[in-house]
C-alpha positions as CSV (number, residue, x, y, z in Angstrom):
1,M,104.0,141.0,93.6
2,R,102.3,140.4,97.2
3,A,99.0,139.8,95.8
4,F,100.5,137.0,93.4
5,L,102.3,135.3,96.0
6,S,99.0,135.3,98.4
7,S,96.8,134.1,95.4
8,T,99.7,131.3,94.3
9,W,99.7,130.0,98.4
10,R,96.2,130.1,98.3
11,L,95.8,128.0,95.1
12,C,98.8,125.7,96.4
13,A,97.0,125.2,99.8
14,R,93.6,124.3,97.8
15,H,95.2,121.4,95.7
16,S,97.8,120.7,98.3
17,L,97.8,117.2,97.2
18,A,98.5,117.8,93.6
19,V,101.0,120.2,94.5
20,G,102.6,117.8,96.7
21,L,102.8,115.2,94.3
22,V,104.2,117.1,91.5
23,A,107.0,118.4,93.8
24,T,108.3,115.3,95.2
25,F,107.9,114.0,91.8
26,L,110.5,116.5,90.3
27,L,112.5,116.7,93.2
28,S,113.4,113.1,93.4
29,L,113.6,113.0,89.5
30,L,116.2,115.9,89.8
31,L,118.4,113.9,92.3
32,R,118.5,111.0,90.0
33,L,119.3,112.6,86.4
34,L,122.2,114.3,88.5
35,Y,123.2,110.9,89.6
36,L,123.1,109.4,86.2
37,Q,125.2,112.8,84.9
38,A,127.9,112.1,87.6
39,S,127.9,108.3,87.0
40,P,130.3,106.2,84.7
41,D,128.1,103.8,84.2
42,R,124.8,106.0,82.9
43,D,124.9,104.6,79.5
44,W,125.7,100.7,80.7
45,P,122.5,98.2,81.3
46,F,123.5,97.8,84.6
47,S,125.4,99.5,87.3
48,I,128.9,99.5,88.8
49,F,127.0,98.3,92.4
50,F,124.0,96.3,91.1
51,Y,124.2,93.9,88.5
52,G,121.5,91.0,89.1
53,D,119.7,89.9,86.2
54,S,120.4,92.8,84.1
55,R,121.7,90.6,81.2
56,F,118.4,88.3,81.2
57,F,116.1,91.1,81.1
58,H,117.9,92.6,78.0
59,L,117.7,89.6,76.2
60,T,114.1,88.9,77.0
61,A,113.3,92.7,76.0
62,L,115.1,92.5,72.8
63,E,113.1,89.2,71.9
64,Q,109.5,91.2,72.8
65,A,110.8,94.2,71.0
66,R,111.6,91.8,67.6
67,H,108.6,90.0,68.3
68,Q,110.6,86.8,68.3
69,P,108.7,83.8,69.6
70,P,109.7,83.2,73.5
71,P,112.1,80.0,73.5
72,V,110.5,77.4,75.4
73,A,112.0,77.2,78.8
74,L,111.4,76.9,82.5
75,P,109.3,79.9,83.8
76,Y,111.8,81.0,86.1
77,H,111.6,85.0,86.3
78,P,108.4,86.8,86.7
79,P,107.7,88.4,83.7
80,L,106.2,91.8,84.1
81,F,109.7,93.7,84.4
82,P,111.2,92.2,81.3
83,G,107.8,92.8,79.6
84,L,107.8,96.4,80.5
85,L,111.6,97.0,79.1
86,G,110.6,95.2,76.1
87,M,107.9,98.0,75.9
88,L,110.4,100.5,75.9
89,Y,112.5,99.0,73.7
90,G,109.8,98.8,71.0
91,L,108.5,102.4,71.9
92,L,112.3,104.1,72.0
93,G,114.0,101.6,69.8
94,E,116.7,98.9,70.6
95,P,119.7,100.1,72.5
96,R,122.3,101.6,70.0
97,G,125.3,101.6,72.5
98,S,123.7,103.8,75.2
99,A,120.9,102.5,77.7
100,F,120.5,105.9,79.2
101,P,116.9,106.5,77.9
102,Y,115.8,103.2,79.4
103,K,117.3,104.1,82.8
104,L,115.4,107.6,82.7
105,C,112.4,105.9,82.2
106,L,113.2,103.9,85.1
107,A,114.4,107.0,87.1
108,V,110.8,108.3,86.3
109,L,109.1,105.5,87.1
110,H,110.7,105.5,90.8
111,S,110.1,109.1,91.1
112,A,106.6,108.4,90.9
113,T,106.9,105.9,93.5
114,V,108.6,108.3,95.9
115,A,105.7,110.5,94.9
116,L,102.9,107.9,95.5
117,S,104.3,106.8,98.9
118,W,104.6,110.5,100.2
119,A,100.7,110.6,99.4
120,W,99.7,108.0,101.9
121,W,102.8,108.7,104.1
122,R,101.6,112.6,104.9
123,R,98.0,110.4,106.4
124,L,99.9,108.0,108.3
125,L,103.2,109.9,109.5
126,G,101.5,113.7,109.4
127,P,102.8,116.6,106.9
128,A,106.0,117.2,108.6
129,W,107.5,113.9,109.2
130,G,106.0,112.3,106.0
131,L,108.0,115.0,104.2
132,L,110.9,114.0,106.0
133,A,110.2,110.2,105.0
134,T,109.8,111.4,101.4
135,A,113.2,113.1,101.3
136,L,115.0,110.1,103.0
137,F,113.4,107.7,100.3
138,A,114.5,110.1,97.5
139,S,118.0,110.6,98.7
140,S,118.7,106.7,99.7
141,F,121.7,106.0,97.9
142,G,120.6,102.4,97.5
143,W,117.7,103.5,95.6
144,L,119.9,106.2,93.5
145,V,121.4,102.8,92.2
146,L,118.3,100.2,91.8
147,S,116.2,103.2,90.2
148,T,118.8,103.9,87.6
149,T,119.6,100.3,86.3
150,Y,117.8,97.4,85.0
151,S,116.6,96.0,88.2
152,N,112.9,94.4,88.6
153,E,113.0,95.9,92.2
154,V,112.5,99.4,90.6
155,L,108.9,98.1,89.4
156,Y,107.9,96.0,92.4
157,V,108.5,98.8,95.1
158,F,105.9,100.8,93.1
159,F,103.3,97.9,93.8
160,L,104.2,97.5,97.1
161,S,103.9,101.2,97.9
162,A,100.5,101.1,96.2
163,T,99.6,98.2,97.9
164,C,100.4,99.6,101.3
165,G,98.5,103.1,100.5
166,L,95.2,101.2,99.3
167,V,94.9,99.1,102.6
168,L,95.4,102.0,104.7
169,R,92.8,103.7,102.8
170,A,90.4,100.6,103.2
171,R,91.1,101.1,106.9
172,D,89.7,104.4,106.6
173,G,86.4,102.6,105.6
174,Q,87.1,103.4,101.9
175,L,87.0,100.1,100.9
176,T,84.4,100.9,97.7
177,A,84.5,98.8,94.9
178,G,87.0,100.9,92.8
179,T,89.6,100.6,95.5
180,L,89.0,97.0,96.0
181,V,89.9,96.5,92.3
182,L,92.9,99.0,92.5
183,L,94.3,96.7,95.5
184,G,93.6,93.2,93.7
185,A,95.3,94.8,90.8
186,A,98.3,96.5,92.7
187,M,98.7,92.7,94.2
188,G,98.3,90.8,91.0
189,L,100.9,93.1,89.2
190,G,103.0,93.0,92.4
191,A,103.3,89.1,91.8
192,L,104.1,89.2,88.5
193,T,107.1,91.4,89.3
194,R,108.1,89.7,92.3
195,A,106.4,86.4,92.9
196,E,106.3,86.1,96.8
197,H,104.2,89.3,96.9
198,L,101.2,87.0,96.1
199,Y,101.5,85.2,99.7
200,L,101.4,88.9,101.1
201,W,97.7,88.3,101.1
202,P,97.4,86.6,104.9
203,F,99.6,89.3,106.1
204,L,97.1,91.9,105.0
205,L,94.1,90.2,105.8
206,A,95.4,89.6,109.6
207,Y,96.1,93.5,109.5
208,A,92.5,94.3,108.6
209,L,91.3,91.9,111.3
210,F,93.7,93.3,114.2
211,T,92.6,96.9,113.2
212,R,88.9,96.7,112.4
213,P,86.7,98.6,114.6
214,P,85.5,96.9,117.9
215,G,82.0,95.5,116.9
216,S,82.2,95.7,113.2
217,P,80.6,92.4,111.7
218,L,83.1,90.4,110.4
219,K,81.4,88.3,107.1
220,P,81.5,91.6,105.1
221,L,85.0,92.5,106.0
222,L,86.0,88.8,104.6
223,G,83.8,89.0,101.6
224,R,85.1,92.3,100.4
225,W,88.9,90.9,100.6
226,A,88.0,87.8,99.2
227,A,87.0,89.8,96.0
228,A,89.9,91.4,95.9
229,V,92.2,88.4,96.4
230,L,90.1,87.3,93.6
231,V,90.8,90.0,91.1
232,S,94.6,89.7,91.8
233,L,94.3,85.9,90.7
234,V,92.5,87.0,87.6
235,L,95.6,88.9,86.4
236,L,97.5,86.1,86.9
237,V,95.5,83.6,84.4
238,P,97.4,85.0,81.4
239,T,100.5,84.0,82.6
240,A,99.2,80.7,84.1
241,L,98.2,79.4,80.7
242,R,101.3,80.6,79.1
243,N,103.5,78.5,81.6
244,A,101.1,75.5,81.2
245,R,102.0,75.4,77.3
246,M,105.7,75.7,78.1
247,L,105.6,73.1,81.1
248,Q,103.4,70.6,78.7
249,E,106.2,71.2,76.3
250,L,109.0,70.5,78.8
251,N,107.0,67.2,79.8
252,A,106.8,65.8,76.2
253,R,110.5,66.5,75.6
254,A,111.2,64.3,78.6
255,P,108.9,61.6,78.6
256,A,110.7,59.3,81.0
257,L,111.2,61.9,83.6
258,E,108.5,62.8,86.2
259,P,106.5,65.7,85.0
260,L,106.6,69.3,85.9
261,P,103.2,70.3,87.2
262,E,101.8,72.6,84.8
263,L,99.6,74.7,87.0
264,T,102.1,77.5,87.8
265,L,100.9,80.8,88.4
266,V,104.0,82.9,88.2
267,T,107.3,81.1,88.4
268,A,108.6,77.6,89.2
269,Y,111.5,78.7,90.9
270,G,110.1,78.1,94.4
271,P,111.4,74.3,95.1
272,I,114.6,75.0,93.7
273,N,115.4,77.9,95.1
274,F,114.6,76.5,98.4
275,A,116.8,73.5,98.0
276,M,119.7,76.0,96.7
277,A,119.3,78.0,99.8
278,N,119.2,75.3,102.4
279,N,121.9,72.7,102.1
280,A,125.2,72.2,103.3
281,R,127.0,74.6,100.7
282,A,124.4,77.4,101.1
283,T,126.2,80.5,102.3
284,G,123.2,82.7,103.1
285,G,123.2,84.6,100.3
286,F,122.4,83.3,96.3
287,T,125.1,80.7,95.5
288,P,124.3,78.1,92.5
289,D,127.0,75.4,93.7
290,L,124.1,73.0,94.4
291,I,123.0,73.3,90.5
292,N,126.9,73.3,89.4
293,Q,127.4,70.2,90.9
294,M,125.0,68.6,88.6
295,G,126.5,69.3,85.5
296,Q,124.7,71.4,82.2
297,A,127.9,73.9,83.2
298,G,125.9,75.2,86.0
299,H,122.6,76.0,83.9
300,L,119.3,75.2,84.7
301,D,117.8,72.3,82.4
302,P,114.7,70.6,83.4
303,S,115.6,67.6,81.3
304,N,118.7,67.2,83.9
305,P,117.1,64.4,86.3
306,A,119.0,65.8,89.3
307,Q,117.9,69.1,88.6
308,R,114.2,67.8,87.7
309,H,114.2,66.3,91.0
310,L,115.0,69.5,92.5
311,L,112.3,71.3,90.7
312,L,109.9,68.5,92.1
313,H,111.3,68.0,95.4
314,G,113.4,71.1,96.7
315,Y,111.1,71.7,99.6
316,A,111.4,68.4,100.8
317,E,115.3,68.4,100.2
318,G,115.5,71.6,101.9
319,L,113.6,70.5,104.8
320,R,114.9,67.2,105.5
321,W,118.6,69.0,105.5
322,L,117.5,71.5,107.8
323,A,115.9,68.7,110.0
324,E,119.0,66.8,109.9
325,N,121.4,69.7,110.5
326,P,119.7,72.1,113.1
327,G,122.8,73.7,114.0
328,E,123.8,74.5,110.8
329,G,120.4,75.8,109.9
330,L,120.4,78.1,112.5
331,R,124.1,79.7,111.5
332,L,122.0,79.5,107.8
333,W,119.6,81.6,109.0
334,L,121.7,83.8,111.1
335,A,123.6,84.6,108.0
336,K,120.6,85.1,105.9
337,L,119.2,87.6,108.3
338,A,122.7,89.4,108.8
339,R,123.2,89.6,104.5
340,W,119.5,91.1,104.8
341,L,119.9,93.4,107.5
342,E,122.8,94.9,105.3
343,G,120.4,97.0,103.2
344,L,120.0,99.2,105.8
345,S,123.7,100.0,105.8
346,L,123.6,101.9,102.8
347,G,123.3,105.7,103.2
348,F,122.2,108.7,101.5
349,G,123.4,111.2,98.4
350,L,125.8,110.4,95.7
351,S,128.6,109.6,98.3
352,D,126.5,107.3,100.3
353,W,126.9,109.3,103.4
354,P,127.9,108.2,106.1
355,S,128.8,104.6,104.7
356,G,131.3,105.3,101.8
357,L,131.6,103.9,98.4
358,T,134.4,101.5,99.2
359,G,132.8,97.9,99.5
360,A,131.9,94.9,97.7
361,R,128.8,93.6,95.5
362,A,127.7,89.9,96.6
363,P,126.4,87.8,93.5
364,V,123.0,88.9,92.2
365,D,122.6,91.6,95.2
366,V,123.3,95.3,95.6
367,F,126.8,96.9,96.6
368,V,127.3,97.0,100.6
369,P,130.1,99.4,102.4
370,E,132.9,97.6,103.5
371,H,132.5,98.5,107.3
372,P,129.0,98.2,107.6
373,W,127.4,99.9,110.9
374,L,124.4,102.1,109.8
375,H,122.1,99.0,109.8
376,W,122.5,98.3,113.6
377,P,121.0,101.6,115.0
378,L,118.6,101.6,112.2
379,A,117.8,97.7,112.8
380,L,117.2,98.8,116.5
381,L,115.0,101.6,115.8
382,L,112.7,99.2,113.5
383,L,112.4,96.6,116.2
384,I,111.5,99.7,118.7
385,G,108.8,101.1,115.8
386,A,107.5,97.5,115.1
387,G,106.7,97.2,119.1
388,L,104.8,100.3,119.0
389,S,102.9,99.6,116.0
390,L,101.2,96.9,118.4
391,R,100.0,99.6,120.7
392,A,96.1,101.3,120.2
393,P,97.3,104.7,119.3
394,F,100.0,103.6,116.3
395,R,98.0,100.5,115.1
396,A,98.2,101.9,111.8
397,F,101.7,101.3,111.6
398,S,101.1,97.8,112.1
399,L,100.5,97.3,108.3
400,C,104.2,98.2,107.9
401,T,105.2,95.6,110.7
402,A,103.2,92.7,108.8
403,V,104.8,93.6,105.6
404,V,108.4,93.2,107.2
405,L,107.4,90.4,108.9
406,H,106.1,88.6,105.4
407,R,109.8,90.0,104.0
408,L,111.7,88.3,107.0
409,L,110.0,84.7,106.5
410,V,110.9,85.0,102.9
411,T,114.4,85.7,103.5
412,L,114.8,82.8,106.0
413,A,113.3,80.4,103.6
414,F,115.1,81.5,100.7
415,F,118.1,83.9,100.3
416,G,119.3,86.5,102.6
417,Y,119.7,89.9,99.8
418,A,120.5,93.8,100.9
419,R,118.0,94.4,97.9
420,G,115.8,92.3,99.7
421,M,115.6,95.0,102.6
422,L,115.6,98.2,100.3
423,V,112.8,97.2,98.6
424,L,110.9,97.3,102.1
425,F,111.6,101.4,102.0
426,P,108.2,102.2,101.9
427,V,107.4,100.4,105.0
428,L,110.8,100.7,107.0
429,V,111.0,104.3,106.9
430,P,107.8,105.0,108.7
431,L,108.7,102.2,111.1
432,I,112.2,103.8,111.8
433,L,110.6,107.2,112.2
434,L,107.9,105.7,114.6
435,P,110.0,106.0,117.8
436,F,111.3,109.8,117.1
437,I,107.8,110.5,116.1
438,V,106.5,109.1,119.9
439,F,109.2,111.0,121.5
440,I,108.5,114.4,120.0
441,Y,104.9,114.0,120.5
442,Y,105.3,114.7,124.2
443,R,107.1,117.9,123.2
444,P,104.7,120.3,121.2
445,R,106.9,122.6,120.3
446,L,109.1,120.2,118.5
447,S,106.8,118.2,116.7
448,H,107.1,120.4,113.5
449,K,110.4,121.7,113.6
450,V,112.6,118.8,114.4
451,P,111.3,116.8,110.9
452,L,111.0,120.1,108.8
453,F,114.7,121.1,109.8
454,L,115.9,117.5,108.9
455,A,114.1,117.6,105.6
456,G,115.6,121.0,105.1
457,A,119.0,119.4,105.7
458,T,118.7,116.4,103.2
459,L,118.7,119.5,100.5
460,L,122.4,119.1,101.2
461,F,122.6,115.7,98.9
462,W,120.8,117.6,96.1
463,V,123.7,120.5,96.2
464,E,125.9,117.7,96.3
465,A,124.8,115.8,93.5
466,G,124.7,119.2,91.7
467,A,128.4,119.6,92.2
468,L,129.4,116.3,91.2
469,A,127.2,116.4,87.9
470,L,129.0,119.4,86.9
471,G,132.7,117.7,86.9
472,E,133.7,114.5,85.2
473,P,131.9,111.1,85.9
474,R,133.2,109.8,89.3
475,Q,135.5,106.5,88.4
476,F,136.0,103.5,90.4
477,M,138.0,100.0,90.6
478,A,136.5,97.3,90.9
479,S,138.4,93.4,91.8
480,G,136.9,90.0,91.7
481,S,136.9,87.0,89.9
482,T,137.6,86.5,86.4
483,E,137.1,84.5,83.0
484,R,139.8,82.3,81.7
485,T,139.7,83.4,78.1
486,S,139.0,87.3,78.3
487,G,140.2,88.0,81.6
488,K,136.9,90.0,82.2
489,L,135.2,90.1,85.8
490,I,132.5,87.7,86.3
491,Q,129.5,89.9,87.4
492,D,127.5,87.7,89.0
493,D,130.7,86.6,91.4
494,W,131.5,89.0,94.3
495,V,132.9,92.1,93.3
496,R,134.9,94.4,95.5
497,I,134.2,98.3,94.4
498,W,136.3,101.7,95.4
499,P,136.7,105.2,94.0
500,K,139.7,105.7,91.7
501,P,142.2,107.4,93.4
């Protein structure tokens, strides 16, 4: 027996990367299976704690699975996630009263993301702290929700994590042709999942310049990065051509109106979203009030002259309002920032410890606890970590700071979403842990013991999940605005949620 254990240990040590990937993947997937087993919404295409665009994703996936030609419509949603869901519908069959098989596939995808993050975290943070970061990512309540429902965040975070891992690999002097192509592919596919990912390029380039070795030639570096950008743009060509055909048809249907630009790489929602996010009716989160007052029962219609104007000149309208109302604009930015930071208030495990399961779900956003407080200490740690990342010994962490800065600017320009913070988990966790790493660095006896002890403590979340999965699914109550005819909750409005007594 001793010889068997010894040989097993040597084998695991020899293949530590493969063993770690498999272990982190399986542990993450186990927790998601237990979460689904304990959830009353495991068969629904959405979650009690997140509704989002699940209806649109479902209907688009059905069209793809049934090989129906897509309707001529404004390219508003990035196409990759509904395309993935449509592929799952084609492989597994259309939903027949249960969305569990498709939710399980998304849980598998996110478990792979956790394992992928561990692979580059262990180089950035070290083995012990990397293990703790992985345990926190796997047990995050917000990600237990998002990874088991129809959300494009579950696909996007995979590409974001892959992007960061590949950029770090390039920093280590390994920007080979293969790494270059993979980085371009991750950026291109990420943009097809969330359009703003394409605008991460300048921040990544700034990081590459900030961390390049002194005296290294600049021209070859810029050439390699330009090649990676080109790869990402090539991946956008099919979508851009499809969008051009759609926009040509929409322009032909309304020849009297100002034509829509036909060159749209991913989506055309930038101008109109900017206008909806920056006006007198804006709240900081998503609100369609500006569109609702233009008729069409609140639906986006490019043939509506008022909506057409915002599709073309939304940036100018939003900037004009901000310039004319600087005080209101500042308050709006603070409201967006507050909504965004609430993403840090979600806790861990199936009970959302220590934040709890009583709270509210904003329109098109994830559940936020009723009395959020966790985000304040975590935001302080994030700020300290970002500052430390600018120092020479920890400069590799400045990649995480660059990604957070990109998302901050996107949030201030558009809508404040709690899920917009959650999607940054691959870069948030290293920055939040960095102050502890620096503190423990000068105490060598604790450098491995503390993170390993904390990572071991997170296994209690798996024990809790197992206990809850053995019982009846937990029940929740909800209240909010209702439809006049059916009395059903309007899922795209504010919904308050609490556990059933």
